[in-house]
N, C-alpha and C positions, 0 to 999 in steps of 0.2 A: 401264377402271375396275376397281379392285380392292375386293373386300369382305373383311374379316375379321371372322369372327362367332365370339365366345366363348361357351362353355357349361360347364356343370359345377359352377357356383358353388352356395353354399348355407349353411345353419347347421349347424355341428357343434361338437362339444364339444372341448375342449382335449385334445390327444393323439391325436386322430383324424386321418384322411386325407382328401383330395378329390384328384381328378384333373380339371384343368381341360383343355378342348380348345380349338383355334383353327382353325376351317376357312376356307381361303382359296378364292376364287373370282374369275373375272374376267379373270385372267392367271395364267400360270405363275410361281410365286414361288421356282421350284426353285433359283435362283441366289441368292437372297436370305437375308441372315441373319434369323432370326426372335427376337423378344425378348418377354419378359415383364416388364411393370411394374405397380406398384400404387399406389394413391393412397388414404390414409385421409382422413377429415374433417379439415380444417384444416391438412392437411400437403402437402408438394410430392409430385409424382409421383417414385417412385423406382425404381430399377433392380432386378429380381429375378434374370432369368436371361436367357441368350442361347445360339444354337446357330447354327453356321455351315452352309452350304447342305448339305454332306455330312453334317452330323452329327458329323463327326470332332473337332470342338472346341466346348467348351461353356464358358460363363462363368456366374459366380454371384456375388451379392452375399455378404458376410459372414454375414447373417442366413440366407440360404437355403442355404448350403453344408452339406452333410451331411443336409439334411432335405428338399430339393427336388430333383428330377431333371427336366431339360428334354430332350425327344426330339422327332422329327419323322419323319413318313412321308409322303415326298414323292409316291409314288404316291397317297396319299389326300389331298395337299395340306393336311396338319393337322398342328398342332403341339401337343405336350402339356406340360403341367406337373404332375408328380406331387408332390403335398405331403404330408409326413407330419410326424407330431409337431407338429401345428399348435398354435399358441400364440395366445392373445387379442390379442397384438400383431400377429399376422398379419391380422387384420381391416382389409379395404380393398377397394377395387373393383380388381380385375386386369384390366388391358388387355394385348392382344397387339399386336405392331407388327412391321413389315418393314421392313428397310433394304437398299437395293442397294450402299451403300458397302462397299468391299473391305476397309477397315482394321480389324482387329480391336480397336485401341485406342479405336475411337469406339462400340463396342456398348453402352458403359455410360450413354450419354448419349441422353436423349429427343428432343433436336433432331436426332439423326442419322437417325431413323426417318422413311420417306417415307409409310407407312400405318399405320392404327391401326383397332382396332376399338371397339365401343361399350363394352365392359367387362361384367365379371361380378362380382356381389357375393359375397365370401368373408366370412362372419361366424363367428367363433369364440368360443363362451361359456366361461366359467371354471368 
């Protein structure tokens, strides 16, 4: 049984930064690609960022590119999402997820992921 637990969300003002963490337990996910998704009220869950098992390849949505950085520490079984220059439109519940699928083309799709965390709320005020 895999557990993913997100933390680090909160209320910030526009322009500020937050770092989200996702701690994995239950089994090793060292070979898994880890991803971050978000879901705003009334909207579909959308891809934010992903990182391959080694950390050597990262993927970002257009909205995240240049402002967010995904990283992982396999020794700590933790994945991070550093978010800077936050905007009110970044307000959402942020979810961490893990996929064992080896194809990079699928990291953008929520249905590709095997395990999900419970989410952490990020609210950006203007």
